[in-house]
N, C-alpha and C positions, 0 to 999 in steps of 0.2 A: 175480503174487501181491502184490507190494509196492504196485502201483497200487490193487488192491482194498482193501488194508488202509488206504491213505490216504483213499480215498473213504469207506470205512466209518467211519473216525475222524471225518471231517468231519460225517457224518450224526449221529453221537453228540453232537458238540459243539453242532450246531444244535438237536438235540432238547433238550439241557440248557438252552440259551438260551431256547428256547420254553417249557420248563417253568418257568424262572425268571420269564418274562414272565407266564405264566398265574397263577403263584402270587402275583405282585405286584398282580394286578388284583382289586380288591375287588368281590365279588358280581357277577361278569361276566355274569350272566344278567338282572339287574334293570335295567341301564341300557345300551341299545344304543349310545349315544354313547361310553361308556367302552370298549366292545368295539371300535368303529371306531377310536378313538384308539389303542388298544393295537395293532391290526393295522397302522395307519399307522406307528407307532413301530418295530414289528418289521421292516417292509419297508424303512424308511429305514436301519435299523442293519445288516440282515443280507442284503438282496438283493444279488445278485452285481454289479449295475451301480448306479451312482449316478443315481437318477431325481429330478429336481427336484420338490419338494413340490407346486408348482402343477400339474404334470402329473398327479400322483396324485390330487389333489383334484378337478381337472376331470373326470378319468375316473370318479371315484367319483360325482360329480353326474350325469354322463351315464348311469351305471348305474342310479341312482335313477329317472331319467326313462324308461329302457327298461322298467322294471318296471310302468309305467303303461299308457298306450294308444299306438297308433301316431302320434297327432298331438301328443303332448307330447314336448318335446325341450329340450336345453340348447344355447343359442347362445353360443359363445365370442365375444369382442369382434368378430372379423372376420366371423363369421357373422351377428351382430346388425346390423352395418353393412350387410352385403349384403341382409339382410331389409328394412331400412328403404329401401334403394334399390329393391328389388323392389316394395315397396308403392307407391312413387311411379311405377313403370312402367319402370324401367331396371335391368338386371342382366346379368351375364356368364354364359353357359352355352349350353345346347342348346335350351331352350324347352319343358321338360317339367314338368307338374304330376303328382306321384306320391303314392302312399299305400301302406300295407301292407294287403293283403286276404288273409286266411287265412295271415298271416305271409309273404306273397310280395310283393316290391316290384312294384307294379302301376301302370300309367299311368292317370291320370284323364283327362288330355287333353294334346294337343300344341298349343302356342300357335301360332295361324295366322301363317305367314310366317317361321317359325324353322327352324333346321336339322332339328329333330325332325319337324315337320310336313311339310317338303319331302321327307324320307326316307320318309314314309308310316307313321310310328308312329301307333297307334290307341288309343282308350280300351279298357282291358281287357288290353292287351299286358303280359306279365310279363317283367321285366328280371331275368335270372338271374345276370348278371355285368356288371361295369363294368370295361373293360379286362380284366385277368386276376384281378380281385378278385370272388369270389363274393358275392352279396348276401344269402345265407341268414343270418338273425339280424342283419342290418345295420339300424341305426337310420335313419329317414328322413333326419335331418339329415346323417348320414355319407354316405348315398347322394347327397344333393344336393351335398355338398362334393366328392365324387368327380367328379360330372358338370360342376361349374363349373370355370372356369379362365380363363387369359388368352385373349382372342380370337385366333383363328388357330391355336391348338393343337388337337390331335385327341383324341377319346375314342371308344372302341368299346363299344357296348352289345350284349350278347348277349340276344336276345329270343325268347321263346316265345309263340305265338299259338294260340288254340283251333283245332284241326284240324291243327296242325303236329306232327310226330313228333320233331323236333329243333330246337334253337335256331338262329336266323339272326343273323349279325353285321351291325350297323349302324355303320359308321365315320362319325362326325360331326365337323365342324369347328366349334369353339366360336365364337360371335359375341357382340357386345354386343347384348343383347336389349332393345329399346325397344318396349314394348307400348302402342299407342294403343287404349284400351279401347272407344271408341265409333266405329262405322262406320255410315253411313246412306246411303240412296238413295231417290229417288222412283220407284215402279213405276207400272204402268198403272192407269187408272181411279181415280185418287185414293188409291191404296194407298201408304202410307209404310212403308219397311223400315228398322228400326233394330237393329243388332247390338251386343250387349255382350259383349266378349271377356274381361273381367275387371273386378272391382269395386275400383277404385283410389280414391285420395283425390280425384282430379279427375273421377271418373266422373259424379257427380250434375250438376255444372255442365256437363260436356260433353254429357250426355244432354239437359238442358234446352235447350242451344243447338241441338242437332240437331233436337229437336222443334219449336223455333221456326222453323228454316229450312224444315222439311218443311211446317209449317202455312202459311207464307208462299208455298210452292210449290203449294198447293192440296190438301194431304193431308186426306182425310175419314175414312180408316181406317188402322189401324196393325198391322203385324206386328212384335212384339218378339222377336228371336231370341236365345235364351240357350243355344244348342247349343254344346257344348265349352267352356263358360264354367266354370272350376273354382272360382269364388267370389272371395273377397278380403275386403274390410273389411265388417263387419257394419253399421257406420254408413252406408256407401254404399248397401247394400241397402235399408235403412230409408228413406233419403232418396229413392231412386228409386221404391220401391213407393208412397210417399205422393203421388207425382205423379199417380197414377191412382185414388186412393181418397179418399173423403169425409173431412173433418175428423172426428176422433174414432174412426175405425175402427181396430181392433187389427191390427197388421201381424205381429208376432212376440212371443212370450214366451220367456223363458229361466228355467231352474231350476237352481240349484247348491246347494252345501252351506252357503254363507254368504249372508247377507242381501243384500249388494250385488251378488250375481250373479243374484238373482231380479228380472228386469226385464220390463216390459210396454211395448212401443214402439207408440205410436199415431200415426196421421197427424195432423199438427198444423198444417197450413197449407192454405188453399184452393188448388186446382189448376185451371189452365185446361184440363186434359185429362180432366176427369171424364166428359164426354159423348162422348169419342172411342172409337168401336167398335174393339176390339183383339183379337188372338189372340197367344198366347205359344207359341214353338217351343222344345222341349227334346229332349235325348237322353241317352244313358248317360254323356256327358261333362259334363253339367250338374250341378254339385255346390254344396252349402253355400249361399253367398249367393244363387246362382241359384235354388236350391230355396226359399229364404225368399221371394223375390219371386214365383215361380210359385205357391207354396203360398198366399200371401196373396191373390193375384188370383183363384185358383181357389176358395178357401173363401168369398170374398165374392161369388162369381158375377160378378166384374168382367170376366173374360176366360176363354174356354175354352183348354185346353192341348192342343197338337198335337205328336206326335212319338213318342218311345219313353221307357221308364222311366228316370228320372233315377238318378244315382249312389247317393244315400242317405247323405249325411254331415250329421248333425244335431247336431253338437257345436260348442261355441264355445271358441276358444283365446284366452287373454289373454296378451299379451306383457308380462312383468314385468321391467323393467330392474334390474340388480344394481349394486352400488357398484363392482365390478371393471370395468365396461364391458361385461360379458356380460349375458345375459338368459335368462329361462325362458319357453318357449312352452308354456303349461300349459292343459290342458283344464279349464275351470272351471264349465261349465254345458252343459246340453242345451237345444236350442231346439224350440219347438212352433209349429205353424201356428195361425191364429186359431181353428180348430175343435178345437185341442188335439191335433193329430196329431203324433207323433214320427216323422220320416221316416228316422231313423238306421238304416242297414242295410237299408232298404226302398225308399226313393226315393219319388217322386211319380208316380202313374199318370196318363198323359194322358187327357183326355176323348175324344180321337180318336187312336187308335194308328196310326201310319204308320211302318213300318220303312224306313230308307234302304237302297238297293241295295248289295250288296257290291261293292267296287272290283274291276274285272277285272284279270287279270295284266298287261295292257298299261298300265293307268293307276295301278297301286298305288304307283308312285314319283312320281306327278305331284303338283304342289302343290295344296292344297285350293282350292275355289272362292273367289274374291275377291268382296267385296260389289258391286263395280262391273262384274264380268264378265258377259257374256251367258249364261254357263252357269247363272245363277240360274234361267233358264227351264226348265232340265232338272232342277232340284232338286225332287224329287217331294214332299218334306215341306213345302217352302215353297209349292208350288203348291196342296197340300191346305189349308194354312193360309189362303191367299187365297180358296180356294173356300168354306171355312167362314165366313170373314169376309164375303164377298159374300152368302152365303145368309142371314146374319143381318140384312143390310141395315144400318139405323141403330139396331138394337136394342142396348142395352147388356147385357153380362153373358151368361154361358152356362150358369149354374147357379143354383138358388134361393139367394137371399142369406141370410146369417146374421142372427140377431137382433142389432140394434145393441148395442154395448157402450159403457158410459159411459167417457169419455176421462179420462185422468189423465197427468201428465207421465211420460215415460220416465226411469228412473233410470240413472245413469252407472255403468259398471263400474270406473271409476277408472284404467283403462289402455287402451292401444290393443288392441282386440279384433278378431280375424279369424274368419271362418267358413270358413276354408280347410282 
């Protein structure tokens, strides 16, 4: 009885304090910032534990971002530093690109040669828990932070896949992930093969160097492989697309709420690859910047698309640094292909649909095919792309071209922007 009375008395005291706080707040419905300030003050004065103000503010900001879309997030200083390293092609973790799909943490793609890809994780896999932490209602940035860590340490992902009745455990050892975004190889009969694994800062220069080497080796036709490429920098996508398009052709347009997010990016430089017959390979792991490149080449009739429906991420995120050393990763615009198509939530439909075979039980844990491996001959999507390429001979394009659009300089977003 005594204990009950003490607890009851405490509740009364708190209620009185809260009442005083409410009474002291002028017109608490007209200014949300006053309400927030009041709540912060109450928590600092009355919460059972002493919580540093910075922790409260950081979590409040993260809560604001959670109320937006799955791609917007708050990056604390450590996360922002890690993001910058990732954009340059090196970071610590397991090698997964993830998103929220129907509020479920979902794999976009596993980066080739990483712990996640070697374990057999696939696009569309749903991660229901990381170690013992359920991912329901977890923000993407929080999920990424859980998966990252010191190389050599372990993390266990609990994964559901279509057709499975229960989740499977994937214990993964973290590594230092260094992604070389461009891989290339000369195939038979003058066919060059170029694979883009991610759109990084160095990707345009690396792509141009690979094309030069392929051309010197006798390349007369090109397969551009964007399968399982989750995207990356919007600027890199524009630079790579303009390697294959005539000067003045629209590559992508973006539309946002503010004027400086309304951008139209045009091919602005003559390219030595304009007359190179080409085909583009995509699949369900091709997202964002990959879809920008594929969509531009498809809309202009520059290259037919072969493979399966792409992921469908048509929004642009701007990284906005803050004075604290942190940053906001904020969705600021949606992008559109030259024909005005928004692929967000839809993806790009290939001109020639070729589904990849399901991995058998025997090879589900095998590493994915490397660009230099002879197994490329057993890649039915690639072989179909080569068939389409040869059937076209030296004709350019696969679709009727658009009406030419007058060129004008692309406007800058004013901050590093990603299409991931």
